[in-house]
Structure formats: C-alpha cells, structure tokens
N, C-alpha and C positions, 0 to 999 in steps of 0.2 A: 365461404371465406369472405371476411369483411374487406372493405376497401383499404383499411390501414394494414391489414395482413398482406394484401397484394403489393402495396407500396414497400413494405418491409422486405418481402420476398424478392422483389425486383432489385431493391437497393443492395441486398446481400449478394445476389448473383452478379450484379454489375460491378461490385467492389472487390469481391474475394474470388480467388481462383484455386484450382487444383493442378497438380502436375502428374502426367502419365508418361511412362517410358514407351517410346515408339521405335526404338532401334535395339535389336537383340545383339548383344555382345557377350558371348559365353564366358563364364568365369573360369572354365577349364576347357581346353581343346584336345585333351589327351584321351578322353573317355570313348568317343566315337568319331570315326572318320568316314561315315557313310555319306553317300551322295546319290539321290537327294536325301534330305533329313528324314529319318524314319520316325515311327510313332514312339519308339523307346526314347530317342533323343528328345523329342518334344515334351516328354513327361518326366525326364530325369535331369537334364542339364539346365542349369539356371543361368540367367543373365547376370551381369555384374550388378544390376539394380536389385536383384534378389527374387525376380519373378521367373516362372517357367515361360517357355516360348508361347504356349497357348494362352497365357495370361496377359499378353501384350496387345496393344491396339495397333492395327496395321492400316490406319486410315491415311497416313502420310507417307509410309514406306512399306514395300512388300516384305513378307516374311522371308528369311534367308533360306536358300535351297541347300546350303552346305555350311557346316560348322568349321571344318578345317580350312585354313587359308589356301588360296589358289597358288599355283606355281609362280614363283618369283615374288610372292608377297610374304612379309614376315608376320603379318597378323597382329601387330602390336598396337592397335587402336585402343585408346583409353576411353572409358565411359565418362561422359560429362553431362551434368544436369542441364547446362545451357544448350548443348548441341543435341542431346538424345532424349529430351522430354518435351512434351507438348502441353501448353497452357490452355485451359478451358475453364468456363465458369464453374464454381464449386457446386457439387451435387449432394453434399451431406451437411445438413444443419437442422436443428430442431431441439427436441427435449429428450433426454434419457430418463427412463423410469426404472430405477434399480429394483431388482426383485429379491434382494438378499435380506431385507429387513421386514419382519412380520409385524413389528410394533409401530414403526414410524415410516412415513412416506418420504423417500429420498429421491429427488429429481435434480437434474442438472441440465443447463443449456450447453449446447456444443455447436461447433462449426469447423469445417475442414478448410484450411487456408494454406496457400503456397508459402514456401519458406522465405520468399522475398516480398511478402506483404508489408505495406507501409504501417508503421506502428500507430500513426494518427488515426488510420482507419479502424484498427483494432480497438483503440480507446473510444472512438465514437460508437462502435458496436457495443462495448461494455457499458458505457454510460447512458446512451440514448435508447438503443434497442433492447438491451438486457436490463436497463434501468438499475444498475448497481449504484449504490450510494458512493459519493466521492470519498476517497480514502483520506485519512489524516496521518497515515503511516503505512509504509510498504515493508512487509516482512517477507523476504525471499529466502526460502529454506533450501539448503544444499546438503548433500551427504551421499551415503551409499545407495546404489540402485538395487543391489541384491539384498536379500533378507539378512539381518544381523540381530543380535540380542543385546538389549540395553539392561543394565542393572535396574532392579525395581525402583529404587529411590531416584535414580537418574531419569528413568522413564516418567515418574510422577512429576519431578521438577520440570522436565521439558514440556510435558503435556499441559500442566497447569500454568506454567509461566508463559508459554506461547499463547494460549487461548485467552488468559486473563489480560495480557498486554494487548492482544488484538481486539477484544471486546471493549476494553476501557478507552481505546483510542479510535474505534471504527476503522481498523486497519484491514488491508487486503493481504492475504497470504498467498504466495506463489510457490508451487512445487512442480515436480514432473508429472503428478497426477496418477501414477500407476499404483497398483496394489501390492507393491513390494518396497523394501528399504525404508528410507526416511519418509517418503510420501505416505506409506501405510501408517507410520507412527503419527503423522500429522492428522490423518483421517481418524485414528483412534482417539487422538486428543480432542478433535471436534465432537466426536460421539460422546465422550465422557464429560467434557467441560463446556461444550458449546451451547448448552441449553436446549430446550425442546422446540424452539422456533427456528427450524432449519432453513426457513425461507430467507432469513437475514444473514445467511452465511455469505462470506466473500472469500472463499477458498478456491483459487484458480489453478487448474492443472494445465501446464503447457507441455503437450505430449506429442511425440512423433506419430503421425498417422500410420506409418508402416509397421509399427511394433504392436499395435492394438490387435488382440485376438478377435476374430470374427468382425473385423471393421467393415466388411461388405454389408453387414446387417444394418449399419448406420447410414447407408446411402439412401438419400431421399430428401426432398425439399420441404422444409418446415414441417417435419414429421415428428410423431410421438412414438419412440421406440422403447419397448421393454428390454432390459439388459440384465443378464445374470453374471455378476463379476466373480464367479468361482474359478473359471479358467481350467484348462487342461494341463495336468501335471507333466505330460509328455511334450507339451508345446513350448517352443522357445519364445512365443509371443507373450505380451503382458496384458493385464486387465486393468480397467479403471478402478480407482478407489471410490467407493460409493458415497463418501462423505465430503467430496468436493462439490462445489456448487456450479462451476463453469469449467468448460474444457475448450482450449484452443488446440486443434489437431493440426500440427505442422507437417506439410507434405512437400518433400523434395524429390518425389518420383521413385524413391527406393522402398524396399520391403524388408522388414526385419532388422533395420539398421538404426542405431540410436545416435544422438549427438546433433542432428540437424536443428533441433529446437533451441539450442543454446544461444545462437546469434540473434534470433528473433526475440527471445526472452530478454536478452540484455538491452536490445533496442527499445522494447516496450517498457522496461524498467526505467530507462532514462527519460522516456516520454512522460511516464506517470509522474516522475519527479518534477516536471515542469508545471504541474497543476498547483494552484494556490491551496494552502492548507485550510483557509477560511476566507470568505469574502471580505472580511474587515482587516485581515492581516496580509502582509506582503510576503511572508515566508512560504516556501514551496514544500511539497510533501517530502518528509525525510524518509530515508530507507536504511534498513539494517539487514545484513546477511547473517543468517543463523546457520552454523555448521555443526552437523552431527555425523560422526564417523566419516566415511568418504574414502575414495580411491585417489590415485595420482592426479586425476584431472581437477580435483578440488583445490590442489595447491596452486595451480595456474588461475583458477577462478578467484581464490582469495587475493592473489597478487594483483589481479585486474581490478578488484574492488578497492583495495587500500591504496593503490598507486594512482587512482583516478583523481582528478582535480575538479571539485573538492572530493575528498576521499569518502568512500562508503564504509561505515563502521562494520566490523565483523565480530560476531559474538560466537565463541567456541565453547561447546559443552565438553569439558574434559572428562575422560573416562568412558566416552562413547566408542572409542577405538580408532585405529588406523590414522587417517590424515588429521583428525581432530586432536588425537593424543600427541602426534608429532609436533603439531603447532603449539600445543600447550607446553610440551617439554622444552622446546627451543625458546619460547617466550620467557620461561622462568630462567633458563640458563643464560640468556643475554640481558637479564634485567639490570645488572650492575655495570659491567665493563663493555657489554655488547659484543664481546669477542669470545669465540669458543676456543678453549684449549685444544691443542692438537690431539691429545689422547681422547678427549670427549668427542671431538669431531670424527675421529676414526670409528669409535664405538657407535656414534650416531649414523654413520654411513652403513655399518653392518645392520643396524636396527631398521633403517629404511628398506634395505634389501630384503630383510626377513618379513617386514610388515606388508610390503607391496609385491613381493616375489619377483624382483627385478635384479638384473646383473649389476656389477659395481659401477659400470659406466653410466647407466641410467640412474642409479642411486646417487651418483655424484651430481648429475644434472638436477635431480629433485632437491638435493641438499642446497644447491646454489639458489634455486627458486625459494626455498623455505627461508634462507638467510636474507634474500631480497625482501621477503614479507616482513622480516624483523626490522628492516630499515623504516618501516611505517608502523612500528609496534604501538604507537599511541592510538592508532585506529583499531587495534585488536584487543578484545576483552576476553579473558579466560574465566569461565564459570566452573569453579570446583565445588561440586555438590557435597563433598565430604568435609569441606572446611567449616569450622565452627563459627566463623565470623562472616560468612557469606550472607548477602541480603536476599530477599525474596526474588525468585527468578524473573517475575514480570518487572519488578523495579530495576533489577540488574539489566534487563534487555533495554528498557526505556532510557536508563541512565547512560548505557553504552551508546545509544542512538544520539543523545544530546552531546556527549563528551567526545565521541569519535570523529566529529567533523570539525571544521574550522569556524563554526558559527560563534558570534559574539554572545555575551551574556544576555543582552536584550533580545537577540534572536532566539536564544534557548528559552527565555521566559515566555516569548510569544508562542513557541511550539508547545510548551507545557500548558499554556492557557488554552490553546486549541484542543488539546487532549482532555482538558479539565482534570489535570493531575497536579493538584496543589502540593501533594506530598513530594513529588519529584522536584517541583520548583523550590520548595522550602529546604530540601536536603542538598540539592546540587547547584542551584542558581542563586537564590537570595542568601548568599553567605555573608557572615560577619566581616566587615571591612571592605566589602565590594563597592567599587566606585561606579556610580550611575550618573549619566548626563542629566542636566537640569530638564525637567519635564518628561523624561522617559517613563517614569513610574506613573505619572499622571495619565499618560495615554493608555498604559496598561490597565489602570483603574477604570477609565472610561470604557475600554473594550470589555472589561470584566462585567460592568454593569449592563451594557448593551447585550452581551452574550449570556447574561444570567449565570455567571460563574460566582456563586455566593461564597464558595470556599476561597476563591482568589481575592475577593473583596476583604474578607476577614484577614487573610494572610498579609495583604498589603498594609492594612491598618496596624496589624501587629508589628510590621516592620517600619513604622514611623509615618505612614501616610496620614495627613490631617484632613479630615473631611470638610472642616469649616473653611479651609483655604482652597480645597479642590472644587467644591460645588459653587462655582461662579454662575452668573446669569447665563453666559454663553453655553457652558456645559449643561446646565439644567435644560435649557431650551433645545439643545442638541439631543438630549435624552428623550424629551417629549416628542421630538420630530423624527426620531429614529423609527423606521418601519418595523413593526412587530406583528406582522400578520394582520389579523382582524382588529387588534387593539388600536393600531394607528388610525384606521378608518373610523373606529368607534369614537375616538376622541374628536375627530373632525365633525362627525355627526352631532355630537353633544354641543360643540361650539356653535354649529349652525342652528340648533334648537334654542340656545341661549340668545344668540344675536338675531334670531328669526330672519336669517338671510342665507343665501348660498355662498360658500367660500369659493374664491377663484382657484383655478388649477395651480398647484404648487404653493398654496398658501402656507406660511410658516407660523405655527402656533407660538404665542408669546406667554410669558408668565401671567400677564394680566388676563389673557383668555382662560388660563387654567384656574385662576382665582374665581372667575365668573362661573366656571363649570362646577367648582367645589360648592359655591353658594347655591347654585341651581340644584345640585343633588341633595344637599343637606337641608336646604330651606332657610327660613328666616332666623333660625336659632344660632347661626354662625356667620361671622363676618371674616372673610379671608384677608390676610395681610396684604396679598397681592393687589387687592382692589382699594386699599386705603389711600387717602389723598397724599400722604407723605411718601408712600412707596411709588405712586404714579409719578409724582414730581421728580423723585430721584431717578426713576427708570427713564423718564423722558430726557433728563439732563445727560444721561449716558449715551444718547444718540447724537451723532454728528449731523451736519446739515443734509447729507445724502441719505440719512436714515440708517446708517450703519453704526454698529456699536464699536467703541474704542477698545483697545486691548484690555484683556482681563487683568493684567498686572496693575493697570491704573485704577481699575474698578475697586480693588481691595483698598487702595490708598484713599480713594474719594469717599468711601462710605464705611465708616467703622461703627456708626451709631445704630444701624439697622441690625437687630438680632433676629435670629430665626428659631422657629420651633424645632428645626432639625438639630441645631447646635444644643438646644436644651434637652432634646429627647435622646440624643446620642444613639441613633439607630443606624449604624454604618452598613448593615447587611441588606439594606433595602434596594433591590434592583428596580429597573424601570417598571416592570409589571406590578411588583409589590408596592412601589412608591405611589402609583396611581390609585391603587386600592386603598392604601392608608389615607390618602388625601380625601377620598370620597367619604371615608369614615370620620374625617375631621380630626385625625390623630396627629398628622405631621404635614408641614409644608416645606419640602426640601429645597430651599433656595439659600444662597449665601453670596456675599460680596467680599 
C-alpha cells in the first residue's frame, strides 16, 4: 500500500463513522416469556432496529436475560438511534466490481457513513478522494421504489432526455441506487445512452446501508469486492444497480428499514448547490428534481423542493403513474382559476385513495399537500410525451431548470454559457425585446471567448454584438493574459525569446509584445501593426502617469483613425486559442479601439 493510500485510508476512517445497535429492545414481547432467554428467542425475536439478539454488539451493555418486562414495569421503552446505537469509525469502503456484465467492466466507489455525517465531508470525499468532476447541474431523481412499468415511448423519452441533459452539462445524477423502481430505470438509461466510457459516469446512489442484501460482504477497509446484483427473490432486501458509479451507504443503526437516507441526501444537495458552476462565473450549481411515478412520500418531497427559497424546479413525467400523474392532473386543472370545483375535488379525493390505497382522511391530507404544491406551480413543469408540440426531453429538462427558479435573465444566460448550450440560450433567454443592462452582454462575450464557447460568440453577434466596439485594447490584453493551460506559458516564453530577457513574475503581456511575437514567428516578410510608430505613439498616449490605461469608453472616442485587420476580416468566431494561431499565420491582428 502506497503512502497516499494510507493517508486516504486514515482520513476516511477519521472522518466517517458507522452506527451499531447495542441495546436489544424486542419488537414484540408476546412470543416468548422464558427466563433466561432461550436459544429460540435469540434466533426468532428481532430488536426494534431489525436485528436478532445474536447480531448485536454487547461491548457497552450486557445482553438481556429476559424479554418480558419485570414485575412493576410496563416495558414501554422506545428505541432511539441516539440512545441505543454506538458510533465507531467506518469499516466498509472501497470499490465494488459488479459481476452481472460480461461485455463491460462496471465498478463503483462506495463508503458506509453515519446518518448524521456532515455534507461538507461527503463533498470533499467525492471531489478530492473519488476525483469526481465538479458538476454544472444536479439532477436528483425521485419516484417509486418498487418495480413499475413505463410505456415504451415514455421510457425512451425519460432515458434519452435524462442522459442527454446530463452529458451535455456535466451533471451529477442522484438516486436511491437500488436495482428496483426509478433507480433501475436510471441505470438502464446510463447503460443505453451513457456511452462506452463508464469511468466518466457521475451517477450517485444514496442508499440505506441496512436495506442492502449481503451488506456484510462489503465490510473491509479500502477493499475491492466482487458483487452479484441479482438478489434473492425471497429476500426483502435490495441490491445495487450496477450502472451507478458511486454509492453513499447511509447507516442509522437499523436493518431492513428505508428512509434514513433522505435527510442526508437533502443536506448534500444543498451543499452541492453552493459550488460555483464555473471559476469565471458567479452562479452556483443549479438543481432540478425529476419525478417519475412515486408514492405518497413524493408529494411531500415535491412540496419541500418548490417551497424552498430559492425554489428547486420540479420536472414531472406525466403518464408514469401514481404521484406523477396526480401532480400533472392537478397542475392542468388549476391552470386558469387555480381553484378546484367541489365536484372535481371530491372525484380527486376518490382518485387519491384508489391510487395510493389510503383511507379518506389520509387522502384529504395528501390532497391538501398537492394543492400546496400548486401554490408554487411556476416551479413545476409537466412533460407530456404524447403531446404533439412538446420539445425534446433534454431541452425541456434544462429549460425547466432555468425557468423554475427566480434567476434573472443575465444569470440564466451565464448558466447556459457554463453548459455550452447556445440552443437553450437562444430559445429561452435571448428573446426579442429583452432588456439588458449596459455592458452585460460584453461580459458574456468576454467569458465566451475565454471559455472557447464558439457557438455563444456567434449567437451574441447574431443578436447585435459589434466586435469592432467590443475588442478594445483592455479586453484584448485581458484575453492574451488569461491563463489557458500551456498556451499562456508558451506566449511568455516567446516574448522572452524575442526580448532575450527573463520576464518578471506576474508580467502582463501587452499588444506591442504580441506584435513582436508575430514578427518573430513570421520573419521579415511581415510588419505588425502593433509595432508601427503611429500605433506605439497612440498606445503610449492612452497610459496615464501611473502607467494605467484610462477607461475603454474614452479609448473609442480618442482613436477612430486606427483600423484593424479584424474589422476588415470580420472573423467574429475567433477564440483566444484560435486568435493566437491566426496571428502567427499573419492572417489577423485582433485589436480595436
């Protein structure tokens, strides 16, 4: 084991914990009243945590000698995670090697963590230890946990739309990670549309440790474990879906019980949203909740998302069943007056009871929650795959993400820029008659050039951006001094060769320097405009006494006589990388005043 592996191992064990039940509280006290506890009791009666007596750890408390309460005691002690579980360093993390695919190697990172783990520690694990790429979008998928059937066309729309949206935006997908219900459909979508390079997957399963079948096989520190995700049809436990790339196994000390992962998942989602979408942009990572089918708990989940400030957009696939169809129905019925007629409401209550199998009182509570969701209907998008005028599902998901929040048009444009989705920006952001603050589009153009978003450069020019006014001396020099990996160092080395001296640390390249580089590369057959006497004189006049340049607005007024090759060539799609190459070829000198 290398030194780095040892450091990683120690950090994981110091940071993450597991929880084990250490106090046996029988879930039923009527089966046996023997004293002392017989072997039958030890192998039949389960604790409230879900484990048998023999499966408990007795390091901190002795095993019970009797199950029935003593005389004078009512025996009504309630099991509590805080009181009846012991915290210790995690003992299960490493790599899962799935054995169900003969054609492709499917592996996933995993770690067992306590339910009260801090989300910032999880994010550090994902970004630094697992080296996942920073997301530009968070797709959290909710729906039914049990197996259900989707219509073929809807399954195609969901699979292709979800993966296309994720791949085009470098998104993370969050699910429950099990091989049933909506998580299984997500895995099938990754398998069908995710491409052959499965190492670039960012599909994270946040799964209860206690519901995983044969989870004891995963115990080990920094281990490599083969796993067969077929499962026992007679078992009530669940299996992993093999097309997820990472698993966070949430442990609250129980066995066979679901739901403990939801709180930690929500905290992690909020923490991911605090990340910047791109180093050059101030926007944070957007998130959208995708709903497919689902039970009564999904209604509360949707309400939590849309009532948050700022709201989290919810994208519902109509026709998938149960909760999704109820949300879609109510969204359409409240479109005009936002009030349900009494007869429609009564029919809707009956429908809720039939769909979820609940009594009228519970159906009334669910109806109230659904109507509360409609108070935030602007954050809910319904996708009807049978509609003739519906857009492509990936475009619909990304559009819902932009429109479902309270972000301004400039913020939406920056998000679309980070995604490199000019089609989304053109359709939903750069609309005719849209008012933009002075200078806002110029900053987007500068970001587009630095980030090499050629389609956005063309889009901005098509929407009225004038390159002759945009490419000032300040902006050109900012482009030349923008770090671009090895290219930036290469330009500094060329300037040092031309000047035959070492540049000081933090030296800022000027247009005159770039003119010397062009002449150095091309030779005596070309004279750069930047090195001509009249340009040098004008350039020096634009410096104040402290050597700083005056505002770019005055530059345009001071110098109208200087014409540029860029204005004559009209090559607006030249990004910083391409601009340098064209100058070396002697084709264009992109400067303007």
